[in-house]
C-alpha positions in Angstrom: -0.2 15.2 -16.4 -3.8 15.0 -15.6 -4.6 11.7 -13.4 -7.8 10.2 -13.0 -9.0 9.3 -9.6 -12.0 7.1 -8.9 -13.7 8.0 -5.4 -16.0 5.3 -4.4 -17.8 6.7 -1.5 -21.6 6.7 -0.4 -21.3 10.0 1.6 -22.0 12.4 -1.0 -20.5 15.6 1.0 -17.1 13.5 1.7 -16.9 12.5 -1.9 -17.4 15.9 -3.2 -15.0 17.3 -0.5 -12.3 14.7 -1.7 -12.8 15.6 -5.3 -12.6 19.3 -4.8 -9.3 19.0 -3.2 -7.9 16.8 -5.7 -8.2 19.6 -8.3 -5.3 21.1 -6.4 -3.1 17.8 -7.4 -4.4 18.4 -11.3 -6.5 15.5 -10.8 -9.9 14.5 -12.6 -11.9 12.7 -10.1 -15.0 10.4 -10.9 -17.2 9.7 -7.9 -19.3 6.3 -7.6 -21.8 6.1 -4.8 -21.7 2.3 -4.2 -19.5 -0.8 -5.1 -21.1 -2.0 -7.9 -21.2 1.3 -9.7 -17.4 1.7 -8.6 -16.3 -1.6 -10.3 -18.2 -0.9 -13.4 -16.7 2.6 -13.7 -13.3 1.2 -13.0 -13.6 -1.3 -15.7 -14.7 1.2 -18.4 -12.4 4.0 -17.6 -8.4 4.5 -17.2 -8.0 5.2 -13.6 -4.8 6.1 -12.0 -5.7 6.0 -8.4 -9.0 4.5 -6.2 -10.0 6.1 -3.1 -12.2 3.3 -1.8 -14.7 3.1 1.4 -14.7 0.3 3.2 -18.5 0.5 4.2 -20.4 0.6 0.6 -24.1 -0.4 -0.2 -24.4 -3.2 -3.0 -20.6 -4.3 -2.8 -18.7 -3.7 -0.1 -14.9 -2.1 -0.2 -13.2 -5.4 0.4 -15.1 -7.1 -2.4 -14.3 -3.9 -4.8 -10.9 -4.2 -3.8 -10.7 -7.8 -4.9 -12.3 -7.1 -8.2 -9.7 -4.1 -8.7 -6.8 -6.7 -7.9 -7.9 -9.1 -10.5 -6.9 -6.7 -13.4 -3.5 -7.2 -14.7 -2.4 -3.4 -14.0 -1.2 -2.3 -11.0 -3.6 0.8 -9.7 -2.9 2.1 -6.1 -6.0 1.8 -3.9 -6.3 4.0 -0.7 -9.0 2.5 1.5 -11.3 4.7 3.8 -12.7 3.0 6.7 -14.8 4.1 9.8 -13.5 1.1 11.7 -10.2 1.3 13.5 -9.8 -2.3 14.8 -6.4 -3.9 13.4 -8.2 -6.6 12.0 -10.3 -4.2 9.5 -6.9 -2.8 8.6 -5.2 -6.0 8.1 -7.9 -7.7 6.1 -8.0 -4.5 3.6 -4.2 -4.6 3.0 -4.6 -8.3 2.4 -7.2 -7.7 -0.3 -4.6 -5.4 -1.8 -5.4 -2.1 -0.7 -2.0 0.0 -0.5 -2.7 2.4 2.2 -5.7 3.4 4.6 -7.2 6.2 6.5 -9.6 6.1 9.6 -12.5 8.5 9.6 -12.7 11.1 10.5 -9.6 11.9 8.7 -7.9 15.4 7.9 -7.6 16.6 4.1 -4.2 17.6 4.4 -3.4 14.1 5.4 -5.3 12.5 2.7 -3.9 14.6 0.1 -0.4 13.5 1.6 -1.1 9.9 1.0 -2.5 10.3 -2.3 0.7 12.0 -3.2 2.8 9.6 -1.9 1.1 6.9 -3.9 1.6 8.9 -6.9 5.4 9.1 -6.3 5.6 5.6 -6.0 3.5 4.8 -9.1 5.9 7.6 -11.0 9.3 5.5 -9.3 8.2 2.2 -10.7 7.4 3.7 -14.3 10.7 6.0 -14.5 13.5 4.8 -16.2 16.1 5.9 -13.9 19.1 4.5 -11.9 16.7 3.1 -9.2 15.2 1.4 -11.9 18.2 -0.2 -13.0 18.7 -1.1 -9.5 15.6 -2.4 -9.2 16.4 -5.4 -11.9 18.3 -7.3 -9.5 18.0 -10.5 -7.7 18.2 -10.6 -4.1 19.2 -13.6 -2.2 19.9 -14.2 1.5 19.4 -17.5 3.5 16.7 -19.3 1.4 14.8 -16.0 0.9 14.9 -15.1 -2.9 13.7 -11.5 -4.2 13.3 -11.0 -7.8 12.8 -7.1 -7.9 11.8 -6.6 -11.4 9.0 -9.2 -11.5 7.9 -8.5 -7.9 8.4 -12.2 -6.9 9.3 -13.3 -3.6 9.9 -17.3 -2.6 11.4 -18.5 0.5 13.1 -22.2 -0.1 11.5 -22.3 -3.9 8.1 -21.8 -2.2 6.6 -18.6 -3.5 5.0 -15.8 -1.3 2.4 -13.9 -2.1 2.8 -10.6 -1.1 0.9 -7.1 -1.4 2.5 -4.3 -3.1 3.3 -2.4 0.1 4.5 -5.5 1.8 7.1 -6.1 -1.2 8.4 -2.6 -1.0 9.0 -2.9 2.7 10.9 -6.2 2.2 12.8 -4.5 -0.7 13.8 -1.6 1.3 15.0 -3.8 4.2 16.8 -6.1 2.0 18.9 -3.3 0.3 20.1 -2.4 3.6 21.2 -5.4 5.6 22.2 -4.7 9.2 20.6 -1.1 9.2 18.2 -0.1 11.9 15.1 1.5 10.8 12.8 3.5 13.2 9.0 3.3 12.4 9.3 6.9 11.5 12.0 6.3 9.1 10.1 3.5 7.3 6.9 5.4 6.9 9.1 8.1 5.2 10.9 5.7 3.3 8.5 3.3 2.2 5.1 5.1 2.5 6.4 8.5 1.6 5.1 10.3 4.7 5.7 10.3 8.3 2.9 11.4 10.4 3.2 11.2 13.9 1.0 8.5 15.6 1.1 6.2 12.3 3.7 4.0 13.4 1.5 1.5 14.1 0.7 1.2 10.2 4.4 -0.1 9.9 4.0 -2.7 12.7 0.8 -4.0 11.0 2.7 -4.5 7.6 5.8 -6.0 9.3 3.8 -8.5 11.5 1.9 -9.5 8.1 5.1 -9.8 6.4 6.5 -12.0 8.9 3.6 -14.6 8.7 4.5 -14.7 5.0 7.9 -15.0 4.8 9.2 -16.2 8.4 9.3 -19.9 9.3 8.5 -18.8 12.9 7.3 -15.3 12.8 7.7 -15.3 16.6 11.5 -15.7 16.1 12.0 -14.0 12.9 15.1 -15.0 10.8 15.0 -12.0 8.3 13.1 -8.9 9.8 14.4 -8.9 13.3 13.2 -6.2 16.1 15.6 -4.1 17.6 13.6 -3.2 20.9 13.4 0.6 21.7 14.5 1.4 18.2 12.7 -0.4 15.2 13.5 -3.1 12.9 16.5 -4.2 10.6 17.1 -7.0 8.1 19.5 -9.4 9.2 23.2 -9.3 8.3 
């Protein structure tokens, strides 16, 4: 099955390099050189994944991400950024990006991230035992997760989670009491485990805690196991 990828990148050399390598994944790629053009292409065509640069002329990547997320259909977004501060990563994730890579990046790593996002989409769409498992309601100490509807509430107050935050929470909730290292979480939730990217897990857990914990400094649900990783409360 050929997938359609939209590359929104103002550096033509980087955009062409990504497009060439996407051919190995049986993908057709369309390049947009600025944010406004990217939004226009996205609205007119069926797109299966967006590779989005953060720093764009016309409309920046965060604004593009916000526009894409206004649509009803879920389309994964991989954000590229020359900035490496945690604030930039967090803002991108809050706007709805599923993952990010900091420039300069390696092409094999980029392809691994893209394949992981495709696997996530396939898992959501497939009618398998995993889908049946996803039709449940998980409740724990005031936390309620409707897996099928992708809805979370705490004491009946809705919590707005990004797609990745939701996946992370469900993974924890399916294994109460089990301790996961950061590398294990990367592999299970993101679909890859590159050494040195454990901070991605830390960023997502910190943001998730601010949304579901009454006091993020004293987490009730996702707890830190010092020197090992994290676990969902028994």
